[in-house]
C-alpha positions in Angstrom: 117.7 94.6 99.2 115.7 92.3 97.0 114.3 94.0 93.9 111.8 92.6 91.4 112.2 93.7 87.8 110.1 93.6 84.7 109.9 95.6 81.5 108.2 96.1 78.2 104.8 94.7 78.9 103.2 97.0 76.2 99.8 96.3 77.6 96.9 97.1 75.3 93.6 95.6 74.0 95.4 94.5 70.7 96.1 90.8 70.6 99.2 91.0 68.5 101.4 93.8 67.2 104.7 93.8 65.4 104.1 90.1 64.7 105.4 88.9 68.1 104.1 91.3 70.8 101.1 89.8 72.6 99.8 93.0 73.9 96.6 91.7 75.5 98.5 89.1 77.7 100.6 91.2 80.0 98.0 92.0 82.6 98.0 88.3 83.4 101.8 88.2 83.3 102.1 91.2 85.6 99.8 89.5 88.1 102.1 86.4 87.9 105.1 88.5 88.3 103.8 90.0 91.5 102.9 86.6 92.9 106.5 85.6 92.2 107.9 88.8 93.8 105.8 88.2 96.9 106.9 84.6 97.2 110.6 85.8 96.9 109.9 88.5 99.6 110.9 91.4 97.3 111.4 94.7 99.1 110.8 96.8 95.9 109.6 96.3 92.4 110.8 98.3 89.4 109.2 98.4 86.0 111.8 99.6 83.4 109.2 101.1 81.1 106.8 100.6 78.2 104.2 99.3 80.6 101.4 100.3 78.2 100.9 100.9 74.5 98.8 103.0 72.2 95.1 102.6 71.7 92.6 104.2 69.4 91.1 106.3 72.2 92.5 108.0 75.3 89.8 106.4 77.4 91.2 102.9 76.6 94.8 104.0 77.3 93.8 105.4 80.8 91.7 102.2 81.5 94.8 100.0 80.8 97.0 102.1 83.1 94.4 101.9 85.9 94.1 98.2 85.5 97.8 97.8 86.0 97.7 100.2 88.9 95.1 98.0 90.6 97.4 94.9 90.3 100.4 96.8 91.7 98.4 98.3 94.6 96.9 94.9 95.5 100.4 93.5 95.9 101.3 96.0 98.6 104.9 96.0 97.4 106.5 99.4 96.9 106.8 99.8 93.1 108.6 102.3 90.9 107.6 102.6 87.2 109.9 104.3 84.7 108.5 105.8 81.6 109.6 104.1 78.3 109.2 105.6 74.9 105.8 104.0 74.3 104.5 105.4 77.6 105.9 108.9 76.7 104.3 108.7 73.2 101.0 107.9 74.9 100.9 110.1 78.0 102.6 113.2 79.3 104.6 112.6 82.4 102.0 114.3 84.6 99.2 112.3 83.0 101.1 109.0 83.4 101.8 109.4 87.1 98.4 111.0 88.0 96.7 107.8 86.7 99.3 105.4 87.9 99.9 107.1 91.2 102.5 109.7 92.2 104.1 107.2 94.6 105.3 105.2 91.6 107.3 108.1 90.2 111.1 107.3 90.2 113.0 109.1 92.9 116.6 108.1 93.5 117.1 106.0 96.6 120.5 107.0 98.2 122.3 105.6 101.2 125.9 105.3 102.3 125.8 101.6 101.5 123.8 101.2 98.3 122.1 103.7 95.9 119.5 103.1 93.3 119.5 105.8 90.5 116.8 106.1 87.8 117.6 107.5 84.4 114.9 108.9 82.1 116.1 109.1 78.6 112.8 109.9 76.9 114.4 112.9 75.2 115.4 113.7 71.6 119.0 114.6 70.9 118.0 118.3 70.7 116.9 118.1 74.3 113.2 118.1 73.7 111.2 115.7 75.8 109.0 113.0 74.1 105.3 113.8 73.9 102.2 112.1 72.7 102.5 113.7 69.3 105.9 112.0 68.7 106.9 108.4 67.7 110.6 108.3 66.7 112.0 105.9 69.3 115.4 105.7 67.6 116.3 109.3 68.6 116.9 108.9 72.3 119.2 111.0 74.6 119.9 111.7 78.2 120.4 115.5 78.7 121.5 115.5 82.3 124.7 113.4 82.0 126.9 116.0 83.7 124.5 116.2 86.7 124.5 112.4 86.9 128.3 112.4 86.9 128.4 114.9 89.8 125.9 112.9 91.7 127.7 109.6 91.3 131.1 111.1 92.3 129.5 112.4 95.6 127.9 109.0 96.5 129.3 106.4 98.9 129.0 102.7 98.4 127.7 100.8 95.4 125.3 102.2 92.8 122.8 100.5 90.5 121.4 102.2 87.5 117.8 101.6 86.2 116.6 102.9 82.8 114.4 102.0 79.9 116.6 102.8 76.9 120.0 101.2 76.5 123.6 102.2 76.9 125.2 98.7 76.4 127.6 99.2 73.5 127.2 95.6 72.5 123.6 95.8 71.3 122.0 97.4 68.2 122.8 101.1 67.9 119.2 102.0 67.1 118.2 100.9 70.7 121.0 102.9 72.4 121.2 106.5 73.5 122.9 108.8 71.1 125.2 109.7 74.1 125.6 106.1 75.3 129.4 106.3 75.2 129.4 109.4 77.4 127.1 107.5 79.9 129.4 104.4 80.0 132.4 106.7 80.6 130.6 108.4 83.5 129.7 105.1 85.1 133.3 103.8 84.7 134.9 107.0 86.1 132.7 107.1 89.1 134.0 103.8 90.3 130.6 103.3 92.0 128.4 101.6 89.4 128.0 97.9 89.8 125.2 97.1 87.3 123.0 98.9 84.8 119.5 97.4 84.3 117.7 98.3 81.0 114.8 97.3 78.8 113.8 98.5 75.3 115.8 95.8 73.4 113.3 93.0 73.6 115.6 90.1 73.0 117.5 90.9 76.2 121.3 90.8 76.7 123.9 90.6 79.3 127.4 92.0 78.9 130.2 93.4 81.0 132.3 96.4 80.0 135.1 97.9 82.2 133.9 95.9 85.2 130.2 97.1 85.0 127.4 94.6 84.1 124.9 95.8 81.6 121.8 93.7 81.9 118.9 94.1 79.4 115.7 92.3 80.5 113.7 90.4 78.0 110.3 91.9 77.0 107.3 90.7 79.0 105.0 91.1 75.9 107.1 88.6 74.0 108.0 86.1 76.7 106.5 84.0 79.5 108.0 84.4 83.0 110.0 87.5 81.9 110.4 88.8 85.4 113.4 88.8 87.7 114.7 89.2 91.2 118.1 90.8 92.0 119.7 91.2 95.4 121.9 94.3 95.8 123.7 92.7 98.7 124.6 89.5 96.8 
């Protein structure tokens, strides 16, 4: 399966935030990404989160999400969008997918040959889910690690993990889950996980630990042509 990937577009009306995030540019970049995906005949597109960013009104935030939805829908390529911390600090999960489209909500894709698993770590270490009144992105945790372990052990074939926050032990700690070590151990013990694709850490990274590739995509809001194609059969 050919899968198109992008992350951290942080689309909003603001021209620049955090000195190097060009927030008003990503709608153009998302259109370019889908042209690329169509040219490469992608079967599926996955956004790894932070597709939008805060505005001064809810109306603007909804407008931005709908503009992205229109680009995605026009492509006619099946697309899955994970929530990142900025999305969860802007919308509730129900709001996010009601505007973006319920068909874009991550649902694990499982087969005997290849499985795609989606991990949502928009939770604090105390187990509380992120909400629009929150903003502490450094406190991130996946509360369903045991269930994920059971799922992986029951699967056949190769598995690929897609998530927003990071579990690569080689990158900055403040961008990693507080239970990142537990997650890596689960992946390793399963013997099924081939690669883990992540966003959140805007510089990007690529490392291998215990035979598993941890690939962090560069942020679309800070880079041109920050979109990628992977082939799960390669």
